[in-house]
N, C-alpha and C positions, 0 to 999 in steps of 0.2 A: 504494500500500500504506500502510495506517495504521501508526502507530508504537506498538508495544507489545512491549517487550523481555521477553517471558515465554516459558516452555517450551511449545511446541505439543504435547508428547507426551501430554497429557491429552485431546486432541481424539479422539473416537471416530468410528467409520465414518459413522454417520448424521449426525453433526455436520459431518464433512468433506463429506458429500454436500450438506448445506444451504449450506455455504460456497461450494462449487463452483457450485451453482445460482445463488446470489446474484452471484457473480463473472462468470458468463456472461450475466447479465441486465443490461439497461440501467436497471432500476428501482432505486429507493432502498431499501437494506436497513433493516429494523427488527428488533431483537433483543428478545425477551421473556425476562425473568428471574424465575423463580418463587422463592417463599420456603419456609420450613419447613412440613412436613406436607402439601406438595403436590408434584406432578410437572410436567414440561413439558407433558404432555397437558392440563393445566388451562387452557392458553392456546389450545386448538384453535379455538374459536369466534372469539377475537380475531384469530388468524392469518388466518382466512378473511376476516374483515371488512377487515383491512388489505390483504390480497391483492386483494380486490375493489375497493379504493380505489386500486390502482395501485402498491403497495409489494411488496417481496419479504420474506416473514416468515421469521425463524429462531427456533426454539424449542429452544435447547441445554439440556442438563441441568447439574446440579451433577456433579462427578466421581463416577462409579459409579452414577448414577441408573438404576434399573430402568426398563423401558419401560412397564410396566403397574402398576396398583394391586395386582392379584393377586400379581404377582411381588414387589412391594415388601413386601407383608404376609407373604409366604412366607419372605423372606430379609431381615429388617429390619437385620441387622448391617452391610449394605453402606453404610448411611447414617452410621455412627459415625465419629468423628474428623475430620470435615470442618470446617476452620477458615474464618473469614471471609476471611482473607488468601488462602488456597489457592483458594477458590471465586472470589474476585475475579480472581486471576491466571489462572484457567481461562478466564473470560469475556474477559479482556484478550487472551489468546492467540487466541481466536476472532476478536475484533475485528482483531487484527494480521494475520490471514490474509485479511481482506476488502480489496478494492480501493477501496471507498468507505467513508468514516466513517459508521457507522450511527446512526440514532436508537435509543434504548434505553428500554424500559419495564419497570418492576419492581414487584412487590407484596411487602409485608411485609419479610422479610430481602432479598428481591429489590429492594425499594425503597431499602434501604440500599446494596446492591451497585451499583445504577445510579448513585447519587450518588457513590460512591467512584470508579467508572469515569469519570464525567464530570469529577471532580476531577483525574483523570490526563490530561484533555484528549482522551479517546477517544470522545466522543459528539457528534453533530451537533445533537441535541435530546434531552431527557430527561424522562420522566414517572415520578415516584416515588409510588406509591400505598400509603398507610398504611405508610410506611417505618419499619423498626426504628430505634431511636435510635443515634446515634453519639457519640463524645467531644465534649462541649460541650452536648449536649442534657440538661438537668437534670431536667425534670419526671418524676416516678415515680408515676403514678396507681395507686390501690389495685387497680383492675380489671386493669391491666397485670401487677401482681404475682400476682394470682390466676390470670390466663391463663398465666403462665409457671411457676407453682408445680409443675405436673406434672413439670417438668424441674428447676427450681432447688431444689425441696424436698428433693432428695437429691443431695449433692455427687458421689456415684459416677456420676450420670447424665452428668457431663461427658464420660465416655469411652464412652457408650452411645448407641444409637439408641432414642428414646423415642416410643412411640405415644400417641395421645390416646384415652381412652375416649369413648363418645358424649357423655356428660354434659360432659366437658371440652371437646370440640369444640363442643358447643351453646353454651357460654359464650364460648369464645374466637373462634369463627367464626360460628356460626349463631344468634346472639341476636336478629337483626333479621328473621328469616324464621320462618314457622310451623313447627310440629313436623314435619309431613310432609316439607317441603322440607329441613329440617335433617337428617333421617334420610337422605334421598336424597343430599344433598351428602356426608355422612359416608361412605356406602357407595360413592359413585362417585369421590371425590377424596382422602379422607384416607389418608395413609401415615405411617410412623414418620419421625422427624427426628433429625438429629445434635444432641446436647446441647451441644457446644462453643460454637456461636455465641451461644446464650442466656447462657452463663456469660461469654463475652467481652463481650457488650453490657452485662451487669450490672455489670462491673468497668471499663468503658471510661473512666469519669471518675476512676478511682483509679490507673490505670496509664498513665503518659506514653508508654510504648512500645507501647500497644495497637494492634492491627491495625484496630480498629473506629473509624476516623477518616476524615474527608472533607477533602481538601486544598482550600484556596482556590486558584483558578486562573482568570486572566482568559480563558483559552481553554476554560472549562468548557462554554460554549454555553447555550442557553435551557433553563430548568428549570421544570416544573410539579409542584407538590406537591399531591396529592389526599388528602383526609381523609374517612373515613366518619363521619357524625355520631354513630352509635351504636356505633362500634368499641370493644369492650372491650380488645382486645389492644394497639392503638396508638390511644389516644384523641386527640382534637384537640389537647390540650395538648402532646403529643409532636410532632405534625406542625407545629404553630405554632412551637415552639421551633426545629425544624430550619429552617423557613422564615425565621425571623429571622436565623439564622446564615448561611443561603444568600444573604440579601439583601445581605450584605457584598460579594458578587461583583458586578462591573460588568455582567454579563450579565443578560438578562431572567430574572426570578424571579417566579413567580406561584403563587397558592394558591387552591384551590377546595374547598369542602366539599360532599359528596354527602348530601343530606338523608335521614334515616331508613335509613342503610346501615351494616351491620356489617362485620366483617373479611372476610366471604365475598363482598364486593361485586364481585370479579372473576369469580366462578363462579356466583353465585346468579341468580335470575330477572331481576334488573335489570342484569346484566353489560353489556348493550349500551349503556345510558346512560353508564356509566363509560368503556367503550371508545370511544364516540363523542366524549366529552369529550377523551380522550387523542388521538384521531385528529385532531380539530379543531386541537389545539395543535401536533401534529407537522406538519400541513399548512401552518401559518403559516411554518415555518422550513425544511423540507426536502421 
């Protein structure tokens, strides 16, 4: 049993089923962690790829995640009030219920969360894809501010669930794909998101007690940071700054840039190239 001293009460039935399946398998577990404006279903193709490669895939949600995009858009309020620390503790509880220490892969705020979990010593190997910034990451590109403005532009959004319009999604996620694909991605994947994490990330360097921090830990395990070259939401400057901080760790720390890819790189037509890059890294260590 891995060591994660968190309350397992947030684990829901289908997550418990995934945990049981992993624990009864002899295969290495891999956990996928989504970010804002997406659901666990966004990892479905990744999960199959990793299963076919011999791993057992788990795709837990953030607490209270609906199962489908339609349900999420019908009841957006369920996303509100989710803090970074609460979500990290939820995933830590899932890891704590596993018999084997998992590899973990996250995108966007999921990329931040997997680095936090690895900093707690809970990961066998970690891939952070276009990870949201944490305390110590200083670059603040204009495109990041524009991508976050639908939330940060109104202080009241801190306590709300905030959807993106298509135009906002096109800039933040779909800028590196054509119009038809961007519309398809928006229809199939986009859901409202909790406003709290963006406000927490925006103030992380101002508040010493912030939850949005990654601990240095010699037991962190290997880490790969992946950056989309054309990402407006998490440009290379943010990923590079995180990489430089993570290099202080004695473990393996690597960086790769995916050419011509935006923030939708885990769900767009080129997802398999990114997934194969992550899989090759995980295979080296677990």
